[in-house]
A tleap script that builds the chain and sets N, CA, C and O, in Angstrom:
source leaprc.protein.ff14SB
mol = sequence {
  NMET GLY ARG PRO SER LYS TYR PRO ARG GLU
  LEU ARG GLU ARG ALA VAL ARG MET VAL ALA
  GLU VAL ARG PRO ASP TYR PRO SER GLU TYR
  GLN ALA MET THR ALA VAL ALA GLY MET LEU
  GLY ILE GLY SER PRO GLU THR ILE ARG THR
  TRP ILE ARG ARG GLN GLN VAL ASP THR GLY
  ASP ARG PRO GLY VAL THR THR ASP THR GLN
  ALA GLN ILE LYS LYS LEU LYS ARG GLU ASN
  ALA GLU LEU ARG ARG ALA ASN GLU ILE LEU
  LYS ALA ALA SER ALA PHE PHE ALA ALA GLU
  LEU ASP ARG PRO HIE LEU CARG
}
set mol.1.N position { 2.380 15.437 24.927 }
set mol.1.CA position { 2.693 15.211 23.536 }
set mol.1.C position { 2.717 13.712 23.302 }
set mol.1.O position { 3.199 12.965 24.153 }
set mol.2.N position { 2.200 13.252 22.152 }
set mol.2.CA position { 2.156 11.833 21.830 }
set mol.2.C position { 3.535 11.282 21.549 }
set mol.2.O position { 4.470 12.008 21.212 }
set mol.3.N position { 3.628 9.994 21.699 }
set mol.3.CA position { 4.922 9.360 21.435 }
set mol.3.C position { 5.179 9.326 19.938 }
set mol.3.O position { 4.237 9.270 19.148 }
set mol.4.N position { 6.444 9.359 19.541 }
set mol.4.CA position { 6.750 9.294 18.113 }
set mol.4.C position { 6.382 7.921 17.560 }
set mol.4.O position { 6.400 6.927 18.285 }
set mol.5.N position { 6.055 7.873 16.296 }
set mol.5.CA position { 5.649 6.624 15.667 }
set mol.5.C position { 6.805 5.635 15.622 }
set mol.5.O position { 7.964 5.999 15.427 }
set mol.6.N position { 6.447 4.382 15.810 }
set mol.6.CA position { 7.427 3.300 15.750 }
set mol.6.C position { 7.904 3.095 14.311 }
set mol.6.O position { 9.010 2.613 14.071 }
set mol.7.N position { 7.055 3.468 13.372 }
set mol.7.CA position { 7.351 3.256 11.957 }
set mol.7.C position { 7.606 4.588 11.261 }
set mol.7.O position { 6.875 5.552 11.490 }
set mol.8.N position { 8.625 4.658 10.419 }
set mol.8.CA position { 8.894 5.916 9.704 }
set mol.8.C position { 7.779 6.260 8.712 }
set mol.8.O position { 7.054 5.385 8.237 }
set mol.9.N position { 7.664 7.535 8.417 }
set mol.9.CA position { 6.614 8.026 7.510 }
set mol.9.C position { 6.674 7.334 6.153 }
set mol.9.O position { 5.635 7.021 5.572 }
set mol.10.N position { 7.884 7.091 5.642 }
set mol.10.CA position { 8.025 6.455 4.328 }
set mol.10.C position { 7.424 5.046 4.331 }
set mol.10.O position { 6.784 4.633 3.363 }
set mol.11.N position { 7.638 4.317 5.424 }
set mol.11.CA position { 7.084 2.962 5.525 }
set mol.11.C position { 5.564 3.013 5.584 }
set mol.11.O position { 4.892 2.189 4.964 }
set mol.12.N position { 5.017 3.971 6.323 }
set mol.12.CA position { 3.558 4.097 6.407 }
set mol.12.C position { 2.964 4.395 5.032 }
set mol.12.O position { 1.961 3.800 4.639 }
set mol.13.N position { 3.592 5.325 4.300 }
set mol.13.CA position { 3.092 5.666 2.965 }
set mol.13.C position { 3.207 4.475 2.019 }
set mol.13.O position { 2.309 4.226 1.214 }
set mol.14.N position { 4.300 3.749 2.118 }
set mol.14.CA position { 4.513 2.574 1.264 }
set mol.14.C position { 3.464 1.502 1.554 }
set mol.14.O position { 2.931 0.888 0.629 }
set mol.15.N position { 3.166 1.277 2.830 }
set mol.15.CA position { 2.172 0.275 3.204 }
set mol.15.C position { 0.798 0.640 2.647 }
set mol.15.O position { 0.083 -0.226 2.144 }
set mol.16.N position { 0.429 1.911 2.733 }
set mol.16.CA position { -0.872 2.360 2.205 }
set mol.16.C position { -0.928 2.142 0.696 }
set mol.16.O position { -1.935 1.668 0.170 }
set mol.17.N position { 0.160 2.491 -0.001 }
set mol.17.CA position { 0.207 2.281 -1.456 }
set mol.17.C position { 0.124 0.797 -1.801 }
set mol.17.O position { -0.587 0.403 -2.726 }
set mol.18.N position { 0.858 -0.019 -1.050 }
set mol.18.CA position { 0.869 -1.460 -1.338 }
set mol.18.C position { -0.511 -2.079 -1.156 }
set mol.18.O position { -0.916 -2.927 -1.951 }
set mol.19.N position { -1.224 -1.672 -0.139 }
set mol.19.CA position { -2.577 -2.210 0.073 }
set mol.19.C position { -3.457 -1.850 -1.116 }
set mol.19.O position { -4.229 -2.684 -1.590 }
set mol.20.N position { -3.351 -0.631 -1.596 }
set mol.20.CA position { -4.151 -0.213 -2.756 }
set mol.20.C position { -3.781 -1.033 -3.996 }
set mol.20.O position { -4.641 -1.377 -4.806 }
set mol.21.N position { -2.486 -1.337 -4.129 }
set mol.21.CA position { -2.037 -2.095 -5.304 }
set mol.21.C position { -2.452 -3.564 -5.259 }
set mol.21.O position { -2.847 -4.121 -6.284 }
set mol.22.N position { -2.370 -4.202 -4.088 }
set mol.22.CA position { -2.657 -5.640 -4.004 }
set mol.22.C position { -4.112 -5.933 -3.662 }
set mol.22.O position { -4.511 -7.097 -3.652 }
set mol.23.N position { -4.910 -4.917 -3.385 }
set mol.23.CA position { -6.317 -5.117 -2.998 }
set mol.23.C position { -7.090 -5.999 -3.971 }
set mol.23.O position { -7.857 -6.846 -3.515 }
set mol.24.N position { -6.931 -5.849 -5.298 }
set mol.24.CA position { -7.700 -6.703 -6.220 }
set mol.24.C position { -7.347 -8.198 -6.109 }
set mol.24.O position { -8.134 -9.051 -6.520 }
set mol.25.N position { -6.177 -8.510 -5.559 }
set mol.25.CA position { -5.754 -9.906 -5.451 }
set mol.25.C position { -6.362 -10.625 -4.250 }
set mol.25.O position { -6.195 -11.837 -4.112 }
set mol.26.N position { -7.060 -9.906 -3.384 }
set mol.26.CA position { -7.609 -10.496 -2.158 }
set mol.26.C position { -9.113 -10.266 -2.085 }
set mol.26.O position { -9.625 -9.287 -2.627 }
set mol.27.N position { -9.822 -11.181 -1.405 }
set mol.27.CA position { -11.288 -11.030 -1.316 }
set mol.27.C position { -11.753 -9.853 -0.462 }
set mol.27.O position { -12.873 -9.373 -0.636 }
set mol.28.N position { -10.912 -9.383 0.457 }
set mol.28.CA position { -11.307 -8.235 1.281 }
set mol.28.C position { -10.109 -7.317 1.511 }
set mol.28.O position { -8.951 -7.712 1.368 }
set mol.29.N position { -10.432 -6.088 1.868 }
set mol.29.CA position { -9.376 -5.121 2.142 }
set mol.29.C position { -8.561 -5.560 3.359 }
set mol.29.O position { -7.345 -5.373 3.393 }
set mol.30.N position { -9.226 -6.139 4.352 }
set mol.30.CA position { -8.521 -6.565 5.554 }
set mol.30.C position { -7.491 -7.656 5.245 }
set mol.30.O position { -6.401 -7.660 5.815 }
set mol.31.N position { -7.835 -8.574 4.350 }
set mol.31.CA position { -6.874 -9.612 3.980 }
set mol.31.C position { -5.676 -9.018 3.242 }
set mol.31.O position { -4.546 -9.477 3.408 }
set mol.32.N position { -5.927 -8.004 2.435 }
set mol.32.CA position { -4.830 -7.307 1.762 }
set mol.32.C position { -3.943 -6.614 2.792 }
set mol.32.O position { -2.719 -6.631 2.668 }
set mol.33.N position { -4.556 -6.003 3.809 }
set mol.33.CA position { -3.791 -5.347 4.871 }
set mol.33.C position { -2.964 -6.371 5.650 }
set mol.33.O position { -1.817 -6.104 6.007 }
set mol.34.N position { -3.542 -7.531 5.909 }
set mol.34.CA position { -2.834 -8.593 6.628 }
set mol.34.C position { -1.612 -9.045 5.841 }
set mol.34.O position { -0.536 -9.233 6.410 }
set mol.35.N position { -1.778 -9.220 4.530 }
set mol.35.CA position { -0.669 -9.656 3.681 }
set mol.35.C position { 0.446 -8.605 3.656 }
set mol.35.O position { 1.623 -8.948 3.769 }
set mol.36.N position { 0.079 -7.333 3.508 }
set mol.36.CA position { 1.070 -6.259 3.458 }
set mol.36.C position { 1.774 -6.137 4.810 }
set mol.36.O position { 2.985 -5.919 4.861 }
set mol.37.N position { 1.024 -6.275 5.896 }
set mol.37.CA position { 1.633 -6.210 7.233 }
set mol.37.C position { 2.689 -7.307 7.385 }
set mol.37.O position { 3.761 -7.070 7.942 }
set mol.38.N position { 2.384 -8.493 6.896 }
set mol.38.CA position { 3.352 -9.585 6.954 }
set mol.38.C position { 4.574 -9.321 6.092 }
set mol.38.O position { 5.697 -9.617 6.501 }
set mol.39.N position { 4.368 -8.766 4.902 }
set mol.39.CA position { 5.479 -8.481 3.994 }
set mol.39.C position { 6.425 -7.427 4.557 }
set mol.39.O position { 7.642 -7.528 4.398 }
set mol.40.N position { 5.862 -6.413 5.218 }
set mol.40.CA position { 6.667 -5.291 5.692 }
set mol.40.C position { 7.092 -5.437 7.159 }
set mol.40.O position { 7.819 -4.592 7.681 }
set mol.41.N position { 6.641 -6.498 7.817 }
set mol.41.CA position { 7.010 -6.700 9.216 }
set mol.41.C position { 6.314 -5.752 10.171 }
set mol.41.O position { 6.874 -5.363 11.196 }
set mol.42.N position { 5.098 -5.384 9.832 }
set mol.42.CA position { 4.306 -4.500 10.686 }
set mol.42.C position { 3.495 -5.388 11.623 }
set mol.42.O position { 2.878 -6.358 11.183 }
set mol.43.N position { 3.496 -5.061 12.899 }
set mol.43.CA position { 2.913 -5.906 13.932 }
set mol.43.C position { 1.474 -6.323 13.708 }
set mol.43.O position { 1.124 -7.473 13.973 }
set mol.44.N position { 0.631 -5.426 13.231 }
set mol.44.CA position { -0.790 -5.729 13.126 }
set mol.44.C position { -1.386 -5.090 11.875 }
set mol.44.O position { -1.030 -3.967 11.518 }
set mol.45.N position { -2.293 -5.804 11.212 }
set mol.45.CA position { -2.969 -5.181 10.070 }
set mol.45.C position { -3.828 -3.988 10.510 }
set mol.45.O position { -4.120 -3.097 9.713 }
set mol.46.N position { -4.223 -3.982 11.769 }
set mol.46.CA position { -5.010 -2.868 12.302 }
set mol.46.C position { -4.210 -1.569 12.243 }
set mol.46.O position { -4.781 -0.494 12.057 }
set mol.47.N position { -2.910 -1.665 12.399 }
set mol.47.CA position { -2.038 -0.494 12.287 }
set mol.47.C position { -2.138 0.096 10.889 }
set mol.47.O position { -2.264 1.310 10.726 }
set mol.48.N position { -2.083 -0.757 9.894 }
set mol.48.CA position { -2.189 -0.289 8.505 }
set mol.48.C position { -3.572 0.294 8.254 }
set mol.48.O position { -3.711 1.286 7.538 }
set mol.49.N position { -4.601 -0.323 8.845 }
set mol.49.CA position { -5.965 0.184 8.667 }
set mol.49.C position { -6.061 1.630 9.152 }
set mol.49.O position { -6.675 2.467 8.491 }
set mol.50.N position { -5.458 1.925 10.302 }
set mol.50.CA position { -5.512 3.308 10.812 }
set mol.50.C position { -4.763 4.261 9.891 }
set mol.50.O position { -5.185 5.402 9.704 }
set mol.51.N position { -3.657 3.801 9.317 }
set mol.51.CA position { -2.909 4.648 8.378 }
set mol.51.C position { -3.744 4.940 7.138 }
set mol.51.O position { -3.761 6.065 6.639 }
set mol.52.N position { -4.430 3.923 6.652 }
set mol.52.CA position { -5.269 4.091 5.450 }
set mol.52.C position { -6.405 5.067 5.743 }
set mol.52.O position { -6.674 5.962 4.941 }
set mol.53.N position { -7.078 4.900 6.891 }
set mol.53.CA position { -8.186 5.796 7.247 }
set mol.53.C position { -7.682 7.231 7.402 }
set mol.53.O position { -8.347 8.168 6.960 }
set mol.54.N position { -6.524 7.412 8.020 }
set mol.54.CA position { -5.947 8.747 8.201 }
set mol.54.C position { -5.664 9.377 6.844 }
set mol.54.O position { -5.948 10.556 6.634 }
set mol.55.N position { -5.102 8.593 5.917 }
set mol.55.CA position { -4.796 9.104 4.578 }
set mol.55.C position { -6.087 9.464 3.847 }
set mol.55.O position { -6.121 10.458 3.121 }
set mol.56.N position { -7.148 8.677 4.024 }
set mol.56.CA position { -8.431 8.976 3.384 }
set mol.56.C position { -9.021 10.280 3.926 }
set mol.56.O position { -9.588 11.065 3.166 }
set mol.57.N position { -8.893 10.513 5.221 }
set mol.57.CA position { -9.387 11.760 5.814 }
set mol.57.C position { -8.570 12.940 5.296 }
set mol.57.O position { -9.123 13.981 4.942 }
set mol.58.N position { -7.242 12.766 5.254 }
set mol.58.CA position { -6.372 13.862 4.810 }
set mol.58.C position { -6.608 14.243 3.350 }
set mol.58.O position { -6.457 15.408 2.982 }
set mol.59.N position { -6.978 13.267 2.513 }
set mol.59.CA position { -7.229 13.570 1.100 }
set mol.59.C position { -8.667 13.995 0.839 }
set mol.59.O position { -9.002 14.391 -0.278 }
set mol.60.N position { -9.530 13.917 1.866 }
set mol.60.CA position { -10.915 14.337 1.712 }
set mol.60.C position { -11.840 13.239 1.225 }
set mol.60.O position { -13.008 13.502 0.939 }
set mol.61.N position { -11.343 12.008 1.124 }
set mol.61.CA position { -12.181 10.898 0.680 }
set mol.61.C position { -13.080 10.378 1.802 }
set mol.61.O position { -14.030 9.640 1.542 }
set mol.62.N position { -12.791 10.751 3.025 }
set mol.62.CA position { -13.536 10.281 4.185 }
set mol.62.C position { -13.738 11.488 5.107 }
set mol.62.O position { -12.835 12.313 5.247 }
set mol.63.N position { -14.919 11.600 5.740 }
set mol.63.CA position { -15.121 12.735 6.645 }
set mol.63.C position { -14.272 12.584 7.908 }
set mol.63.O position { -13.994 11.474 8.362 }
set mol.64.N position { -13.879 13.707 8.451 }
set mol.64.CA position { -13.092 13.698 9.679 }
set mol.64.C position { -12.173 14.901 9.742 }
set mol.64.O position { -12.152 15.743 8.845 }
set mol.65.N position { -11.413 14.961 10.828 }
set mol.65.CA position { -10.488 16.065 11.059 }
set mol.65.C position { -9.124 15.684 10.490 }
set mol.65.O position { -8.560 14.651 10.848 }
set mol.66.N position { -8.605 16.521 9.606 }
set mol.66.CA position { -7.327 16.221 8.967 }
set mol.66.C position { -6.171 16.346 9.960 }
set mol.66.O position { -6.312 16.937 11.031 }
set mol.67.N position { -5.045 15.787 9.587 }
set mol.67.CA position { -3.854 15.821 10.431 }
set mol.67.C position { -3.416 17.257 10.691 }
set mol.67.O position { -3.055 17.597 11.818 }
set mol.68.N position { -3.444 18.099 9.670 }
set mol.68.CA position { -3.040 19.501 9.831 }
set mol.68.C position { -3.981 20.229 10.789 }
set mol.68.O position { -3.538 21.008 11.632 }
set mol.69.N position { -5.270 19.972 10.656 }
set mol.69.CA position { -6.247 20.610 11.527 }
set mol.69.C position { -6.072 20.139 12.962 }
set mol.69.O position { -6.171 20.934 13.896 }
set mol.70.N position { -5.809 18.841 13.141 }
set mol.70.CA position { -5.564 18.314 14.487 }
set mol.70.C position { -4.363 18.994 15.124 }
set mol.70.O position { -4.405 19.362 16.298 }
set mol.71.N position { -3.299 19.161 14.357 }
set mol.71.CA position { -2.091 19.802 14.876 }
set mol.71.C position { -2.380 21.255 15.253 }
set mol.71.O position { -1.902 21.743 16.277 }
set mol.72.N position { -3.165 21.941 14.422 }
set mol.72.CA position { -3.498 23.330 14.711 }
set mol.72.C position { -4.366 23.429 15.963 }
set mol.72.O position { -4.157 24.316 16.790 }
set mol.73.N position { -5.329 22.537 16.109 }
set mol.73.CA position { -6.188 22.529 17.298 }
set mol.73.C position { -5.352 22.285 18.548 }
set mol.73.O position { -5.539 22.948 19.568 }
set mol.74.N position { -4.436 21.337 18.463 }
set mol.74.CA position { -3.569 21.022 19.603 }
set mol.74.C position { -2.737 22.238 19.993 }
set mol.74.O position { -2.599 22.553 21.175 }
set mol.75.N position { -2.183 22.921 18.990 }
set mol.75.CA position { -1.368 24.119 19.242 }
set mol.75.C position { -2.207 25.211 19.888 }
set mol.75.O position { -1.765 25.856 20.839 }
set mol.76.N position { -3.419 25.422 19.375 }
set mol.76.CA position { -4.286 26.459 19.926 }
set mol.76.C position { -4.738 26.129 21.347 }
set mol.76.O position { -4.861 27.028 22.179 }
set mol.77.N position { -4.983 24.864 21.632 }
set mol.77.CA position { -5.364 24.468 22.995 }
set mol.77.C position { -4.217 24.734 23.967 }
set mol.77.O position { -4.429 25.212 25.081 }
set mol.78.N position { -2.999 24.416 23.527 }
set mol.78.CA position { -1.825 24.664 24.358 }
set mol.78.C position { -1.674 26.167 24.629 }
set mol.78.O position { -1.421 26.589 25.758 }
set mol.79.N position { -1.836 26.956 23.573 }
set mol.79.CA position { -1.730 28.412 23.703 }
set mol.79.C position { -2.829 28.955 24.609 }
set mol.79.O position { -2.582 29.842 25.425 }
set mol.80.N position { -4.032 28.428 24.468 }
set mol.80.CA position { -5.159 28.850 25.294 }
set mol.80.C position { -4.882 28.563 26.767 }
set mol.80.O position { -5.138 29.409 27.623 }
set mol.81.N position { -4.360 27.372 27.065 }
set mol.81.CA position { -4.039 27.012 28.456 }
set mol.81.C position { -2.972 27.950 29.017 }
set mol.81.O position { -3.052 28.370 30.171 }
set mol.82.N position { -1.974 28.275 28.198 }
set mol.82.CA position { -0.910 29.183 28.639 }
set mol.82.C position { -1.471 30.575 28.931 }
set mol.82.O position { -1.091 31.205 29.918 }
set mol.83.N position { -2.367 31.048 28.080 }
set mol.83.CA position { -2.969 32.358 28.287 }
set mol.83.C position { -3.855 32.376 29.530 }
set mol.83.O position { -3.907 33.376 30.245 }
set mol.84.N position { -4.549 31.272 29.783 }
set mol.84.CA position { -5.377 31.191 30.996 }
set mol.84.C position { -4.505 31.253 32.246 }
set mol.84.O position { -4.849 31.929 33.215 }
set mol.85.N position { -3.369 30.540 32.223 }
set mol.85.CA position { -2.443 30.587 33.363 }
set mol.85.C position { -1.922 32.007 33.571 }
set mol.85.O position { -1.870 32.494 34.701 }
set mol.86.N position { -1.540 32.664 32.489 }
set mol.86.CA position { -1.045 34.042 32.589 }
set mol.86.C position { -2.128 34.958 33.138 }
set mol.86.O position { -1.845 35.849 33.939 }
set mol.87.N position { -3.350 34.743 32.716 }
set mol.87.CA position { -4.479 35.542 33.186 }
set mol.87.C position { -4.679 35.365 34.694 }
set mol.87.O position { -4.917 36.340 35.407 }
set mol.88.N position { -4.584 34.133 35.176 }
set mol.88.CA position { -4.733 33.870 36.606 }
set mol.88.C position { -3.630 34.549 37.403 }
set mol.88.O position { -3.884 35.092 38.478 }
set mol.89.N position { -2.423 34.524 36.889 }
set mol.89.CA position { -1.299 35.183 37.562 }
set mol.89.C position { -1.547 36.687 37.628 }
set mol.89.O position { -1.317 37.314 38.662 }
set mol.90.N position { -2.014 37.260 36.527 }
set mol.90.CA position { -2.289 38.696 36.506 }
set mol.90.C position { -3.433 39.066 37.450 }
set mol.90.O position { -3.386 40.119 38.086 }
set mol.91.N position { -4.449 38.227 37.550 }
set mol.91.CA position { -5.550 38.491 38.486 }
set mol.91.C position { -5.044 38.482 39.925 }
set mol.91.O position { -5.398 39.346 40.727 }
set mol.92.N position { -4.209 37.488 40.237 }
set mol.92.CA position { -3.674 37.393 41.596 }
set mol.92.C position { -2.793 38.610 41.911 }
set mol.92.O position { -2.870 39.168 43.006 }
set mol.93.N position { -1.965 39.014 40.954 }
set mol.93.CA position { -1.108 40.176 41.156 }
set mol.93.C position { -1.940 41.438 41.317 }
set mol.93.O position { -1.635 42.291 42.150 }
set mol.94.N position { -2.971 41.549 40.531 }
set mol.94.CA position { -3.849 42.713 40.605 }
set mol.94.C position { -4.513 42.783 41.974 }
set mol.94.O position { -4.576 43.854 42.577 }
set mol.95.N position { -5.003 41.660 42.466 }
set mol.95.CA position { -5.640 41.631 43.781 }
set mol.95.C position { -4.631 41.987 44.870 }
set mol.95.O position { -4.960 42.711 45.809 }
set mol.96.N position { -3.418 41.486 44.748 }
set mol.96.CA position { -2.382 41.771 45.738 }
set mol.96.C position { -2.063 43.263 45.785 }
set mol.96.O position { -2.023 43.855 46.864 }
set mol.97.N position { -1.838 43.874 44.625 }
set mol.97.CA position { -1.487 45.288 44.589 }
set mol.97.C position { -2.666 46.176 44.972 }
set mol.97.O position { -2.468 47.243 45.552 }
set mol.98.N position { -3.879 45.754 44.660 }
set mol.98.CA position { -5.057 46.530 45.074 }
set mol.98.C position { -5.161 46.520 46.594 }
set mol.98.O position { -5.496 47.538 47.199 }
set mol.99.N position { -4.880 45.385 47.212 }
set mol.99.CA position { -4.914 45.295 48.674 }
set mol.99.C position { -3.813 46.167 49.277 }
set mol.99.O position { -4.028 46.796 50.312 }
set mol.100.N position { -2.656 46.213 48.657 }
set mol.100.CA position { -1.552 47.055 49.140 }
set mol.100.C position { -1.929 48.534 49.083 }
set mol.100.O position { -1.573 49.302 49.977 }
set mol.101.N position { -2.634 48.926 48.056 }
set mol.101.CA position { -3.019 50.336 47.921 }
set mol.101.C position { -4.090 50.727 48.929 }
set mol.101.O position { -4.150 51.881 49.354 }
set mol.102.N position { -4.933 49.781 49.314 }
set mol.102.CA position { -6.012 50.069 50.261 }
set mol.102.C position { -5.535 50.157 51.701 }
set mol.102.O position { -6.233 50.728 52.538 }
set mol.103.N position { -4.373 49.611 52.016 }
set mol.103.CA position { -3.874 49.647 53.405 }
set mol.103.C position { -3.459 51.050 53.785 }
set mol.103.O position { -2.882 51.785 52.983 }
set mol.104.N position { -3.760 51.414 55.024 }
set mol.104.CA position { -3.267 52.725 55.475 }
set mol.104.C position { -1.766 52.647 55.719 }
set mol.104.O position { -1.277 51.698 56.332 }
set mol.105.N position { -1.066 53.611 55.254 }
set mol.105.CA position { 0.386 53.632 55.411 }
set mol.105.C position { 0.756 54.562 56.558 }
set mol.105.O position { 0.258 55.684 56.643 }
set mol.106.N position { 1.604 54.103 57.413 }
set mol.106.CA position { 2.101 54.929 58.526 }
set mol.106.C position { 3.485 55.430 58.139 }
set mol.106.O position { 4.367 54.643 57.796 }
set mol.107.N position { 3.663 56.723 58.195 }
set mol.107.CA position { 4.964 57.298 57.852 }
set mol.107.C position { 5.560 57.984 59.013 }
set mol.107.O position { 6.658 58.530 58.911 }
savepdb mol mol.pdb
quit
């Protein structure tokens, strides 16, 4: 499981909104991200860039896998791995009991 974010969700949403609001005041989006990162005490403008791209994917403005879909895929992969482990255990048990039935029993 991934580590929890260093920044709360509210701060991430606020940073994305602020970049959109101050973007016209700067010659590039990256400079706007740099300014917002400095204002909010965020370590790197690259961090804000990833938040903006994630928000664009989630709203459908950019192609990619949404956050909800990623979470569902992760859950299904975990479930699939668990089912595979259970299947292996059942195969081993089946082989063991089949071998027990094939042995001649002395009474």
